[in-house]
C-alpha positions as CSV (number, residue, x, y, z in Angstrom):
1,M,215.5,129.9,-49.0
2,V,211.9,130.8,-47.9
3,S,210.0,133.0,-50.4
4,M,208.0,136.0,-49.3
5,E,204.8,134.1,-50.2
6,D,205.5,131.4,-47.6
7,D,205.4,134.1,-44.9
8,N,201.8,134.9,-45.9
9,I,200.4,131.4,-45.1
10,V,198.7,130.7,-41.9
11,F,198.4,127.0,-41.1
12,V,195.4,126.3,-38.8
13,G,195.7,123.5,-36.3
14,N,194.5,122.8,-32.7
15,K,195.1,126.2,-31.1
16,P,192.3,128.5,-30.2
17,V,190.7,130.3,-33.2
18,M,191.7,133.8,-31.9
19,N,195.4,132.8,-32.2
20,Y,195.0,132.3,-36.0
21,V,192.8,135.4,-36.3
22,L,195.7,137.4,-34.8
23,A,198.1,135.8,-37.2
24,V,196.0,136.8,-40.2
25,V,195.4,140.4,-39.0
26,T,199.1,140.8,-38.2
27,Q,200.0,139.7,-41.8
28,F,197.8,142.3,-43.3
29,N,198.9,145.0,-40.8
30,N,202.5,144.2,-41.8
31,G,201.7,145.1,-45.4
32,A,200.8,141.7,-46.9
33,A,198.6,142.0,-50.0
34,E,197.4,138.4,-49.8
35,V,197.2,135.8,-47.0
36,I,196.4,132.2,-47.4
37,V,194.7,130.2,-44.6
38,K,195.3,126.5,-44.8
39,A,193.9,123.6,-42.8
40,R,193.4,119.8,-43.0
41,G,190.9,117.4,-41.5
42,K,189.1,118.5,-38.3
43,A,190.9,121.9,-38.4
44,I,188.9,122.9,-41.5
45,S,186.0,124.4,-39.5
46,R,188.5,126.3,-37.4
47,A,190.0,127.8,-40.6
48,V,186.6,128.9,-41.7
49,D,185.9,130.4,-38.3
50,T,189.3,132.2,-38.4
51,T,188.5,133.7,-41.8
52,E,185.0,134.8,-40.9
53,I,186.0,136.4,-37.6
54,A,189.0,138.2,-39.2
55,L,186.8,139.6,-42.1
56,N,183.8,140.5,-40.0
57,R,185.4,141.9,-36.9
58,F,188.9,143.1,-37.8
59,L,189.6,143.6,-41.5
60,Q,187.3,146.0,-43.4
61,D,189.5,146.2,-46.6
62,V,189.9,142.5,-47.2
63,D,187.9,140.1,-49.3
64,K,187.9,136.4,-50.0
65,K,189.6,135.8,-53.3
66,S,189.2,132.1,-53.6
67,I,188.5,128.9,-51.7
68,F,190.2,125.7,-52.8
69,T,189.4,122.3,-51.4
70,S,191.1,119.0,-52.0
71,T,191.9,115.6,-50.6
72,E,195.4,114.6,-49.6
73,V,196.7,111.0,-49.1
74,V,198.5,110.8,-45.8
75,D,200.6,107.9,-44.4
76,T,199.6,106.8,-41.0
77,E,200.5,103.9,-38.7
78,S,197.5,101.9,-40.2
79,G,198.4,102.7,-43.8
80,K,197.4,105.4,-46.2
81,T,194.3,107.5,-45.5
82,H,192.6,110.4,-47.2
83,V,192.4,113.7,-45.5
84,S,190.4,116.7,-46.7
85,S,192.1,120.1,-46.9
86,I,191.1,123.7,-47.6
87,E,193.0,126.9,-48.7
88,I,191.2,130.2,-48.3
89,T,192.9,133.1,-50.0
90,L,192.3,136.6,-48.6
91,V,193.3,139.7,-50.5
92,S,193.5,143.3,-49.5
93,R,191.5,145.9,-51.4
94,R,194.1,148.7,-50.6
């Protein structure tokens, strides 16, 4: 069973930034009180861009609640490698 909180997570990958901005804005427009933007590796800068564009252009009543960074160990063909990750939590002031 998927919890309601899982619906409020936007995983950032290789698509254009505006796709993720739309996902974040849509979550808040659908009544979400909190949205988490997550990314790993090279997508971290895209996650930061997504957050800043959403906050500065589209969402007036939303603030950054927290930013959490970590390193995850990922199995690859050449063995284990360390990949940086980020979680940016956005919260509505309404």
